[in-house]
Backbone bond lengths (Angstrom), bond angles and torsions (degrees), N, CA, C in turn:
res aa  C-N    CA-C-N  psi(-1)  N-CA   C-N-CA  omega(-1)  CA-C   N-CA-C  phi
1 M - - - 1.365 - - 1.573 123.57 -
2 T 1.160 129.44 130.37 1.374 128.77 -174.88 1.476 107.59 -93.53
3 V 1.222 112.89 125.62 1.656 121.69 -177.58 1.599 105.43 -105.01
4 T 1.259 111.78 126.20 1.441 116.17 176.85 1.590 107.04 -95.77
5 L 1.322 109.31 118.32 1.659 114.91 -174.12 1.560 105.66 -89.56
6 P 1.294 110.48 149.51 1.455 116.68 170.59 1.581 110.00 -57.83
7 N 1.466 109.60 160.50 1.512 111.31 -173.77 1.624 100.68 -126.28
8 P 1.351 119.47 66.00 1.430 121.97 171.24 1.334 119.97 -71.89
9 S 1.254 115.74 165.72 1.446 121.80 -179.80 1.614 109.92 -68.61
10 I 1.291 110.76 148.42 1.488 115.41 -177.88 1.584 114.58 -116.31
11 T 1.438 118.49 122.72 1.383 117.44 -172.02 1.511 105.00 -96.31
12 V 1.354 116.40 128.53 1.477 126.88 176.21 1.529 109.84 -111.01
13 G 1.278 122.89 112.32 1.430 124.20 -177.41 1.597 107.57 -97.17
14 V 1.380 109.31 153.46 1.382 119.23 172.33 1.639 107.34 -124.50
15 L 1.343 108.67 120.80 1.506 111.77 179.51 1.597 112.65 -53.98
16 A 1.271 121.24 123.10 1.428 118.77 -166.78 1.599 111.93 -122.85
17 L 1.343 113.83 42.98 1.418 121.39 -176.04 1.512 111.30 -95.89
18 Q 1.441 118.97 -24.55 1.372 119.89 176.07 1.452 105.47 -174.49
19 G 1.318 122.60 156.08 1.524 123.33 178.61 1.371 116.68 96.06
20 A 1.341 120.20 -160.97 1.448 131.03 -172.21 1.452 110.06 -90.94
21 F 1.360 118.40 60.12 1.503 117.94 -175.67 1.501 107.74 -81.60
22 S 1.386 116.54 -40.22 1.554 116.94 -171.28 1.566 110.04 -67.28
23 E 1.244 114.18 -27.02 1.570 121.76 -179.60 1.522 106.58 -68.38
24 H 1.283 115.06 -38.07 1.548 119.87 -179.67 1.541 108.49 -66.57
25 V 1.417 117.31 -41.84 1.409 121.03 -174.86 1.632 108.59 -67.18
26 Q 1.397 111.26 -40.35 1.398 112.11 171.59 1.452 122.84 -53.57
27 L 1.333 111.47 -47.53 1.421 120.74 175.77 1.471 115.93 -64.70
28 L 1.411 118.27 -34.47 1.441 118.46 174.37 1.529 112.91 -66.96
29 R 1.222 117.81 -31.84 1.490 122.15 175.64 1.426 107.56 -70.85
30 A 1.327 126.27 -37.48 1.366 127.77 177.82 1.512 111.82 -68.93
31 A 1.368 116.61 -33.75 1.426 119.49 -167.70 1.567 107.35 -86.05
32 S 1.345 119.17 -33.88 1.587 118.67 -169.38 1.503 108.99 -58.09
33 P 1.238 127.15 -35.94 1.483 117.26 -174.03 1.531 114.19 -73.95
34 S 1.291 115.93 -15.24 1.490 118.40 -177.86 1.545 112.28 -87.03
35 L 1.308 119.91 -1.54 1.554 121.81 173.46 1.416 110.02 -59.94
36 P 1.388 116.47 148.17 1.484 117.32 179.73 1.572 108.95 -73.11
37 T 1.323 115.42 161.95 1.451 128.15 -167.26 1.632 102.71 -56.15
38 S 1.330 117.24 -40.83 1.498 123.42 -177.45 1.452 115.33 -60.50
39 Q 1.445 116.31 -14.94 1.453 122.16 -174.73 1.560 108.99 -122.73
40 S 1.357 113.03 12.60 1.521 113.47 -177.69 1.422 111.37 -64.84
41 Q 1.250 115.11 133.12 1.517 126.79 178.94 1.569 115.00 -141.65
42 T 1.132 111.10 166.64 1.408 115.38 171.10 1.586 113.31 -99.48
43 F 1.355 120.03 101.28 1.396 120.32 -166.22 1.632 107.83 -93.72
44 R 1.323 112.86 148.37 1.438 119.48 172.68 1.591 104.36 -124.50
45 F 1.364 119.50 131.54 1.391 122.53 179.33 1.484 113.99 -113.80
46 L 1.303 113.96 126.78 1.589 120.76 -162.66 1.482 106.03 -122.31
47 E 1.436 115.90 129.03 1.522 112.03 162.11 1.444 110.67 -79.56
48 V 1.292 119.90 134.15 1.406 123.52 -173.24 1.563 114.93 -110.05
49 R 1.366 113.89 120.87 1.364 118.47 -170.97 1.589 111.08 -132.37
50 T 1.294 109.40 -13.58 1.562 116.74 -174.98 1.559 108.58 -132.69
51 P 1.390 118.86 158.14 1.449 124.66 174.26 1.471 108.02 -54.76
52 D 1.329 119.42 -43.10 1.513 120.24 -178.42 1.451 112.93 -58.84
53 E 1.268 120.06 -41.85 1.412 128.44 -177.41 1.491 107.54 -65.41
54 L 1.425 119.33 -48.68 1.443 124.67 177.67 1.455 113.33 -59.73
55 A 1.384 118.78 -28.26 1.332 121.81 -179.51 1.591 119.51 -72.58
56 Q 1.418 108.24 -19.54 1.456 120.86 173.17 1.466 111.18 -76.07
57 C 1.255 124.86 -14.61 1.456 123.92 -164.30 1.579 113.71 -92.85
58 D 1.329 114.20 145.92 1.475 122.52 173.20 1.448 107.53 -96.86
59 G 1.276 124.12 -24.23 1.424 127.96 178.94 1.611 109.11 -150.04
60 L 1.321 112.60 164.50 1.558 114.61 -174.23 1.472 108.34 -148.40
61 I 1.362 119.67 141.32 1.476 132.77 172.07 1.569 105.61 -106.09
62 I 1.315 114.37 128.14 1.454 124.39 169.98 1.570 104.23 -104.74
63 P 1.285 119.36 108.43 1.576 121.09 -169.49 1.412 111.21 -77.11
64 G 1.306 114.48 176.68 1.532 119.92 166.97 1.542 111.57 -76.11
65 G 1.335 114.07 157.56 1.327 120.87 -177.49 1.531 112.31 161.41
66 E 1.315 122.57 -128.84 1.433 121.89 178.09 1.596 104.56 -129.11
67 S 1.378 106.58 106.67 1.490 118.35 -175.92 1.482 112.04 -49.67
68 T 1.320 117.13 -48.39 1.479 121.45 -176.72 1.548 112.67 -55.44
69 T 1.349 116.66 -46.65 1.398 123.25 -177.74 1.674 107.12 -70.59
70 M 1.306 117.15 -41.76 1.447 118.62 179.68 1.618 107.25 -57.37
71 S 1.253 116.23 -45.53 1.464 120.70 -173.66 1.603 105.40 -67.76
72 L 1.179 121.78 -47.87 1.462 125.22 -175.99 1.654 106.57 -61.52
73 V 1.364 115.42 -45.81 1.476 114.39 -178.00 1.517 111.86 -66.96
74 A 1.414 112.71 -35.85 1.490 118.02 -177.51 1.577 107.23 -67.95
75 A 1.322 121.57 -38.95 1.475 122.76 170.90 1.444 113.20 -60.26
76 R 1.289 118.36 -51.52 1.500 118.38 178.81 1.517 113.98 -64.77
77 S 1.361 118.53 -22.51 1.516 118.53 -179.43 1.543 106.91 -93.29
78 G 1.386 121.31 -0.31 1.374 116.19 -179.68 1.591 113.03 78.52
79 L 1.283 113.05 17.92 1.429 120.36 -178.97 1.536 112.90 -92.88
80 L 1.249 119.85 -32.31 1.443 123.01 -166.98 1.596 113.05 -54.35
81 E 1.297 116.60 -50.82 1.458 118.49 169.87 1.457 121.36 -60.60
82 P 1.422 112.83 -46.94 1.577 106.05 170.96 1.530 115.62 -62.56
83 L 1.281 122.01 -26.37 1.372 124.83 175.43 1.601 111.15 -61.18
84 R 1.369 113.84 -50.57 1.411 123.65 178.25 1.541 105.65 -52.86
85 D 1.416 114.69 -54.55 1.459 120.12 -173.33 1.633 109.36 -54.78
86 F 1.509 112.44 -47.22 1.434 118.86 -177.81 1.505 110.14 -52.39
87 V 1.460 111.41 -50.86 1.505 115.71 -170.22 1.563 109.61 -79.16
88 K 1.303 117.41 -51.21 1.471 118.26 -164.02 1.513 111.30 -97.89
89 V 1.362 124.42 -27.38 1.432 126.13 174.90 1.454 113.57 -78.48
90 A 1.453 109.27 -61.02 1.586 119.47 -179.61 1.319 107.49 -78.57
91 R 1.272 128.31 -19.72 1.506 131.13 -171.66 1.565 108.38 46.96
92 R 1.344 119.85 50.46 1.569 120.08 174.61 1.608 103.56 -74.63
93 P 1.298 109.18 160.14 1.490 117.90 176.06 1.595 112.51 -58.49
94 T 1.263 116.80 122.56 1.422 123.11 179.93 1.464 115.53 -136.37
95 W 1.359 122.57 133.07 1.408 128.19 176.58 1.405 114.66 -123.55
96 G 1.361 116.15 126.44 1.548 121.46 176.24 1.431 113.86 -114.46
97 T 1.327 115.33 125.60 1.478 120.84 171.61 1.455 113.20 -101.31
98 C 1.399 116.18 127.35 1.526 121.67 172.43 1.562 109.02 60.07
99 A 1.343 116.85 -100.02 1.472 122.31 179.70 1.531 108.17 -64.30
100 G 1.416 116.42 -33.78 1.443 117.39 174.91 1.464 115.09 -63.46
101 L 1.298 120.91 -34.52 1.404 124.52 178.00 1.655 110.49 -69.01
102 I 1.305 113.74 -37.20 1.506 110.89 171.96 1.605 113.00 -58.60
103 L 1.244 110.79 -52.51 1.404 117.51 176.29 1.519 120.66 -51.00
104 L 1.342 114.22 -39.09 1.340 119.34 178.11 1.593 114.78 -85.96
105 A 1.222 112.51 -2.47 1.676 114.41 177.11 1.576 107.41 -77.45
106 E 1.402 114.14 148.83 1.376 117.67 173.00 1.516 115.83 -77.58
107 S 1.403 111.94 -11.99 1.452 117.49 -179.28 1.569 110.16 -150.28
108 A 1.342 119.40 140.41 1.433 120.18 179.01 1.436 106.16 -145.76
109 N 1.468 107.77 132.17 1.523 111.35 177.72 1.533 111.32 -100.75
110 R 1.403 114.63 -167.89 1.410 114.32 -172.75 1.577 118.50 55.82
111 T 1.342 110.84 26.47 1.582 123.17 -174.22 1.353 112.79 -130.10
112 K 1.311 123.53 122.27 1.386 122.27 177.31 1.465 112.93 -75.52
113 K 1.248 121.15 136.08 1.497 125.68 -179.89 1.545 108.45 -55.34
114 G 1.334 118.40 133.83 1.474 120.60 -175.84 1.436 115.14 87.66
115 G 1.350 117.43 -11.36 1.462 123.90 -178.83 1.416 114.18 -74.41
116 Q 1.286 118.59 -38.90 1.443 126.51 178.15 1.556 108.98 -158.65
117 E 1.348 115.21 164.35 1.407 121.15 165.53 1.461 117.42 -115.39
118 L 1.392 115.15 161.12 1.470 116.91 -179.41 1.506 104.78 -116.64
119 I 1.440 108.35 157.61 1.490 120.70 180.00 1.471 103.64 -88.83
120 G 1.298 122.15 -40.37 1.464 122.36 -177.74 1.551 111.36 84.61
121 G 1.392 115.34 -176.82 1.470 121.80 173.96 1.603 109.26 124.41
122 L 1.408 115.54 -23.95 1.505 116.97 171.83 1.505 107.42 -108.84
123 D 1.328 115.24 131.28 1.494 117.97 178.51 1.496 109.03 -78.40
124 V 1.304 124.35 70.41 1.413 126.09 -174.54 1.600 105.33 -142.95
125 R 1.298 113.13 151.50 1.493 119.35 163.24 1.549 109.39 -97.71
126 V 1.322 122.37 126.42 1.366 121.28 173.38 1.577 109.64 -106.04
127 N 1.438 109.64 151.65 1.384 116.42 176.44 1.506 106.58 -108.50
128 R 1.341 115.52 112.89 1.431 127.31 -179.81 1.432 112.49 -58.67
129 N 1.360 114.27 141.92 1.505 119.98 169.93 1.632 107.16 50.80
130 H 1.241 113.62 36.61 1.492 114.37 -173.12 1.596 112.80 -62.17
131 F 1.432 114.43 -35.32 1.509 111.82 -177.86 1.496 108.59 -86.92
132 G 1.369 126.89 8.15 1.328 122.79 172.97 1.549 114.81 109.17
133 R 1.271 112.80 -161.01 1.447 118.53 -172.33 1.686 111.90 -78.38
134 Q 1.247 117.30 174.12 1.411 118.91 -179.91 1.585 115.25 -59.00
135 T 1.347 107.50 -33.88 1.552 112.80 176.36 1.561 113.68 -69.32
136 E 1.287 113.71 -13.06 1.553 116.59 178.49 1.570 107.28 -95.91
137 S 1.294 124.76 14.09 1.420 131.09 176.62 1.514 107.34 -60.49
138 F 1.454 112.28 141.47 1.513 117.95 -178.79 1.531 107.70 -149.91
139 Q 1.414 113.58 173.55 1.422 118.52 173.85 1.467 103.44 -128.30
140 A 1.329 114.13 150.80 1.566 123.39 172.07 1.459 108.84 -136.29
141 N 1.303 120.53 140.95 1.557 123.98 -178.79 1.517 95.89 -98.38
142 L 1.406 113.53 124.64 1.463 119.07 178.52 1.408 113.43 -130.23
143 N 1.394 117.40 161.25 1.420 125.82 174.22 1.450 103.86 -92.75
144 L 1.341 116.48 111.27 1.618 118.01 177.73 1.595 108.10 -95.53
145 P 1.305 115.33 102.05 1.445 115.71 -176.86 1.589 120.09 -48.90
146 F 1.414 111.28 -33.96 1.436 109.10 178.90 1.543 120.35 -69.37
147 L 1.287 113.62 -14.94 1.458 128.33 167.34 1.588 116.23 -66.73
148 E 1.328 108.75 -26.58 1.522 115.42 -170.38 1.619 106.98 65.37
149 S 1.197 111.42 31.16 1.643 110.72 179.71 1.539 106.13 -77.55
150 S 1.297 116.51 154.32 1.407 122.95 163.56 1.445 113.14 -82.61
151 K 1.258 117.56 161.06 1.438 122.92 172.00 1.526 115.00 -48.62
152 S 1.318 116.32 -34.63 1.430 119.15 -177.68 1.576 112.82 -87.13
153 D 1.413 113.07 7.06 1.404 115.11 -177.04 1.613 109.31 -130.58
154 L 1.350 109.98 57.75 1.350 119.74 -171.43 1.506 114.61 -67.27
155 Y 1.299 116.23 161.63 1.482 121.59 177.43 1.635 108.30 -110.65
156 R 1.244 108.62 133.15 1.596 116.60 -178.27 1.584 107.85 -82.81
157 C 1.154 116.38 107.49 1.523 121.67 178.91 1.476 110.72 -100.42
158 V 1.326 112.95 122.62 1.427 121.53 176.89 1.484 114.77 -99.43
159 F 1.349 120.81 122.79 1.416 129.17 -174.23 1.575 108.14 -106.08
160 I 1.283 121.68 118.59 1.517 118.19 179.33 1.625 101.65 -133.44
161 R 1.296 119.42 111.99 1.487 124.00 178.75 1.532 105.31 48.43
162 A 1.284 120.52 47.65 1.425 123.38 -164.79 1.528 111.16 -87.67
163 P 1.373 114.30 147.58 1.543 118.07 170.78 1.503 109.66 -92.23
164 V 1.347 114.12 168.91 1.387 122.79 170.86 1.635 107.42 -132.91
165 V 1.264 108.62 158.01 1.442 117.57 172.43 1.490 112.19 -75.78
166 E 1.177 118.73 104.43 1.580 124.86 -169.89 1.487 107.12 -87.43
167 R 1.395 122.85 -26.17 1.614 117.26 179.15 1.542 99.84 -161.32
168 L 1.315 111.93 137.98 1.519 122.56 158.42 1.525 110.93 -75.56
169 L 1.330 111.90 133.47 1.400 115.51 -175.27 1.540 103.76 -108.00
170 S 1.429 119.81 164.11 1.334 121.37 173.40 1.513 115.65 -107.55
171 H 1.233 118.02 179.67 1.495 118.90 -176.41 1.491 110.03 -92.20
172 K 1.423 117.55 3.08 1.449 117.43 -175.30 1.549 116.19 -62.49
173 K 1.156 114.92 148.00 1.539 120.18 -178.87 1.561 107.55 -62.78
174 G 1.319 111.33 136.99 1.488 110.99 -179.97 1.551 115.45 103.55
175 V 1.492 112.08 -22.10 1.428 111.43 -177.55 1.494 111.32 -63.65
176 Q 1.280 123.99 -36.75 1.448 127.65 -174.16 1.541 110.00 -64.08
177 E 1.432 112.68 -45.56 1.413 124.61 179.32 1.586 107.27 -57.95
178 G 1.291 117.21 -45.82 1.426 125.31 -176.63 1.520 107.45 -62.74
179 E 1.261 116.13 -43.45 1.603 123.30 -176.98 1.586 103.36 -62.12
180 L 1.239 118.81 -43.80 1.504 127.96 -171.35 1.572 103.80 -66.16
181 E 1.237 117.68 -30.70 1.486 119.67 -178.37 1.540 112.05 -71.33
182 R 1.265 120.51 -19.68 1.421 121.13 176.87 1.443 115.92 -75.83
183 D 1.385 111.84 150.88 1.539 119.08 -176.85 1.428 107.10 -65.62
184 D 1.374 122.77 140.22 1.441 123.17 161.37 1.610 109.16 66.22
185 T 1.263 114.75 31.17 1.488 122.56 -176.95 1.550 112.36 -131.18
186 I 1.396 113.90 127.89 1.395 120.65 174.33 1.477 112.88 -113.44
187 V 1.312 122.05 160.80 1.440 127.23 178.45 1.546 110.66 -128.71
188 A 1.289 115.52 158.74 1.405 120.31 174.62 1.571 113.02 -88.06
189 P 1.277 122.75 144.86 1.435 125.64 -179.38 1.608 108.89 -61.74
190 S 1.375 112.26 147.75 1.358 119.28 175.68 1.607 113.74 -74.90
191 K 1.196 119.71 141.48 1.461 130.59 178.49 1.489 111.76 -134.30
192 T 1.340 117.63 143.72 1.456 121.95 179.56 1.540 107.00 -101.43
193 P 1.371 112.78 130.86 1.481 120.62 -175.93 1.632 109.39 -62.85
194 A 1.161 116.05 146.97 1.505 124.49 -167.89 1.511 114.64 -68.09
195 D 1.374 115.51 -35.39 1.468 120.00 -175.19 1.513 106.26 -160.13
196 D 1.398 111.00 179.11 1.398 117.15 -177.14 1.551 114.34 -58.54
197 L 1.214 121.88 -37.58 1.409 123.71 179.59 1.555 106.84 -59.87
198 A 1.433 112.30 -51.65 1.474 110.74 -175.30 1.516 107.57 -68.67
199 R 1.163 127.06 -27.37 1.551 130.96 174.89 1.533 107.35 -57.48
200 R 1.285 109.94 -44.64 1.558 112.20 -171.97 1.565 104.16 -76.41
201 E 1.197 126.32 -31.44 1.476 123.02 172.45 1.502 116.43 -59.99
202 L 1.497 112.60 -40.02 1.389 123.50 177.18 1.540 113.70 -66.72
203 E 1.317 115.75 -28.02 1.556 121.78 -175.33 1.466 108.32 -75.53
204 H 1.287 120.04 -13.95 1.390 116.65 177.61 1.489 114.42 -64.94
205 E 1.327 118.99 141.84 1.496 121.14 175.88 1.626 105.52 -79.72
206 V 1.353 107.79 153.13 1.481 117.80 176.81 1.540 107.04 -59.20
207 E 1.300 118.38 131.79 1.456 122.71 -179.15 1.498 102.18 -116.22
208 V 1.426 116.72 127.87 1.370 124.78 170.21 1.461 114.45 -80.87
209 M 1.292 112.08 115.77 1.583 121.81 -165.81 1.620 107.30 -99.57
210 A 1.249 120.93 -21.99 1.557 124.52 -179.49 1.402 110.80 -164.35
211 T 1.276 113.24 147.27 1.566 124.67 176.90 1.491 115.06 -131.75
212 L 1.087 120.81 154.04 1.533 125.88 174.07 1.522 111.19 -113.15
213 S 1.269 122.80 117.52 1.424 122.82 173.72 1.500 114.88 -60.52
214 T 1.386 116.85 130.48 1.386 116.77 179.67 1.573 113.90 -74.52
215 D 1.378 111.46 6.83 1.512 116.16 176.84 1.519 111.79 -98.08
216 A 1.429 109.59 -0.98 1.472 119.69 176.23 1.612 113.29 -45.48
217 K 1.187 119.10 139.05 1.478 116.22 174.22 1.383 117.62 -57.40
218 A 1.256 117.01 -37.35 1.506 123.58 -173.91 1.548 106.17 -72.84
219 L 1.313 120.40 -27.82 1.538 116.60 176.38 1.589 108.19 -84.86
220 Q 1.265 120.72 -31.71 1.448 124.71 178.91 1.538 107.20 -58.79
221 E 1.239 116.41 -35.49 1.505 118.44 177.48 1.455 115.98 -89.03
222 N 1.318 115.53 0.23 1.575 122.17 -173.70 1.728 103.22 -93.98
223 Q 1.151 116.45 105.76 1.481 116.56 176.83 1.552 111.37 -70.09
224 E 1.267 122.42 -20.95 1.378 118.02 -178.99 1.512 113.65 -82.29
225 H 1.284 125.55 -14.43 1.430 131.70 -175.99 1.564 108.26 -59.62
226 E 1.386 118.62 124.45 1.363 114.94 -177.15 1.653 115.06 -120.33
227 H 1.468 106.31 -6.05 1.462 107.19 -174.34 1.559 115.63 -62.30
228 P 1.342 117.95 132.66 1.438 118.88 -176.86 1.506 113.29 -88.71
229 G 1.292 119.32 -7.64 1.474 118.66 -178.99 1.478 116.02 -81.53
230 A 1.412 117.66 -177.61 1.467 126.07 -178.36 1.395 111.68 -78.85
231 E 1.381 123.22 -18.66 1.354 123.52 -176.96 1.536 110.69 -159.62
232 D 1.316 115.47 161.03 1.419 126.35 177.77 1.559 115.94 -109.87
233 I 1.225 118.42 127.97 1.473 118.98 178.84 1.545 109.38 -78.86
234 I 1.406 114.51 119.82 1.508 117.20 -168.86 1.488 110.94 -116.29
235 A 1.402 114.94 -13.50 1.499 123.05 -179.83 1.434 115.40 -148.18
236 V 1.322 120.84 132.40 1.451 126.20 -175.23 1.463 111.38 -142.17
237 R 1.300 118.64 152.85 1.565 126.10 177.60 1.556 107.65 -139.42
238 Q 1.300 112.12 133.95 1.415 114.38 166.79 1.697 107.40 -134.31
239 G 1.283 111.60 111.12 1.420 118.11 -174.07 1.564 106.02 60.34
240 N 1.310 112.86 -126.54 1.470 122.93 -179.63 1.392 122.37 -77.63
241 V 1.465 116.32 -0.40 1.448 120.86 -173.67 1.414 110.82 -115.47
242 F 1.324 115.28 128.90 1.549 123.25 -164.45 1.521 100.25 -131.32
243 G 1.364 112.86 143.86 1.501 116.03 -179.40 1.462 103.39 -155.32
244 C 1.408 114.15 142.62 1.475 123.38 178.59 1.613 113.57 -136.39
245 S 1.229 122.69 147.24 1.411 126.58 -179.44 1.496 113.38 -70.06
246 F 1.181 114.06 -34.95 1.456 121.69 -168.34 1.659 106.80 -91.20
247 H 1.408 110.39 -178.95 1.483 123.77 -171.20 1.513 117.01 -115.98
248 P 1.444 114.51 72.24 1.513 107.93 -178.15 1.497 118.10 -60.77
249 E 1.416 111.18 -18.34 1.476 116.28 -177.10 1.610 108.54 -70.76
250 L 1.330 119.66 -13.10 1.359 122.16 -173.48 1.544 109.67 -98.93
251 T 1.324 113.69 20.31 1.533 121.69 178.78 1.533 103.50 -123.81
252 N 1.238 110.64 176.88 1.580 123.09 168.89 1.549 114.82 -102.98
253 D 1.260 116.81 10.82 1.400 127.12 -176.19 1.526 113.91 -93.98
254 P 1.234 125.66 103.24 1.446 126.12 -177.63 1.394 119.54 -83.13
255 R 1.350 123.19 8.84 1.499 125.51 -167.96 1.525 110.46 -68.92
256 I 1.391 117.05 -38.54 1.385 112.79 -178.39 1.515 112.49 -74.08
257 H 1.345 111.50 -33.98 1.554 116.38 170.61 1.579 111.54 -54.38
258 A 1.359 114.08 -49.20 1.402 114.35 -176.71 1.537 114.37 -68.25
259 W 1.302 118.51 -34.11 1.521 119.84 175.17 1.500 108.90 -65.61
260 W 1.455 120.39 -40.64 1.406 119.39 177.06 1.565 116.59 -60.98
261 L 1.497 110.83 -43.28 1.367 113.05 179.86 1.603 109.25 -59.94
262 G 1.288 116.34 -38.75 1.449 118.33 172.81 1.595 113.62 -51.53
263 E 1.285 113.11 -42.69 1.526 122.19 176.78 1.440 106.97 -59.41
264 V 1.400 119.45 -53.23 1.458 120.98 177.79 1.522 116.15 -53.53
265 V 1.210 115.18 -48.71 1.510 118.82 175.52 1.420 111.78 -52.44
266 Q 1.311 117.56 -52.19 1.601 123.16 177.42 1.476 111.04 -51.81
267 A 1.405 117.00 -45.41 1.439 125.52 -170.72 1.567 99.89 -67.64
268 V 1.274 121.60 -53.65 1.480 122.30 -178.77 1.460 115.76 -55.15
269 E 1.333 120.06 -40.20 1.357 126.15 174.62 1.619 111.03 -63.78
270 R 1.226 114.42 -42.37 1.541 116.53 178.00 1.623 106.64 -64.86
271 R 1.286 118.53 -40.40 1.476 120.05 178.27 1.635 110.00 -64.98
272 Q 1.301 120.37 -40.03 1.297 125.05 177.47 1.680 110.32 -58.32
273 Q 1.323 110.27 -47.59 1.428 116.73 -171.00 1.547 109.43 -72.88
274 F 1.358 112.45 -29.32 1.476 116.96 178.13 1.556 110.82 -71.72
275 E 1.253 112.21 -45.79 1.607 116.45 -177.34 1.660 105.63 -68.52
276 L 1.344 119.71 -38.94 1.366 119.51 177.30 1.516 114.39 -56.17
277 A 1.395 112.36 -46.32 1.660 121.31 176.66 1.373 109.82 -61.09
278 H 1.410 126.56 -32.51 1.368 129.32 -171.47 1.531 106.74 -84.79
279 R 1.332 118.14 -32.89 1.460 119.33 175.31 1.557 112.81 -69.05
280 K 1.313 116.50 -27.91 1.324 122.16 -173.58 1.618 110.75 -88.09
281 S 1.356 111.13 -23.13 1.504 116.03 -177.41 1.625 107.83 -80.94
C-alpha cells in the first residue's frame, strides 16, 4: 500500500555561536529553489544559539570557524549535550564544514585534553590544522562525485587551517579507549541511539565522499603539508552525518547546499514513515 505523507515545512538550523554561519544561511536560501519538484518543500532557515532553537530543527549545519571556541561557547550556553543528543541519539541530519568536521569527529588529534570537547557522530579520527597555518590557506578546483559533476564543472574548494580525516574508525568495542591512549588526542563521549531508525543510521559505515590528491599543485607549494599518502580524505558521510574539510560557505556555489537539503528531505520522510508505522503497530 502506498502511503501519502504530509508535506510540512522543514526547519534547517545553522549553529551561530561563532564562525561563518551567516554565509551558510545565504547559500541555503540560494539553494532551496533549485531542488527537484519531487523534493519541493517549504524551508525555514534558523540561526541556532539555544537548546530551544535546536529543538525546532530537522537538520543542522555546524560552520567553519574555530572549533575550540565553538565547543567552549556551546558548553557555557548549555548546548553541548543537546547537540550530542541531536547528532548521536536522534541521528538528525547534520553537516559540519572545517571546524564543524572536527566537532563531529569521534576522535581528534593535535588537541590537548581539556582544551575542547567533541560532539561526535562520525566514526573518524581527524587531524586538526592538517594543512598548516592560516597563511598556508589555498583553493583547489575539484570534481566532487556526489554532486554528479562533470570534470568541466569543478567545485572550488577553499581550505583554511583545514583538517583532514586521518583514519576511518570501526564500531568495535575498545576503539574509543584505544584512541584515548594516543598523545594529544580527545574523543567524543558515547551515546545510545534513540530508536531503531537512529540505530540503522549509525550502522552505516563511513563513506569517503571526496579526496584531494597530494600531487595537487597547491599542496606541492604548501610547506606545512605532512601527509605521506597519495591523497587526503576531505569529505565523509556516515548515515545522516556529513563533514568536509573545506568551506563551501565561502563560495557563491550553492550545489553542495542543494545536495544536502535533498538529503535532509529524504531523512525527514524516513522519520515520518517510521513514526507512522509505529503509530499503526
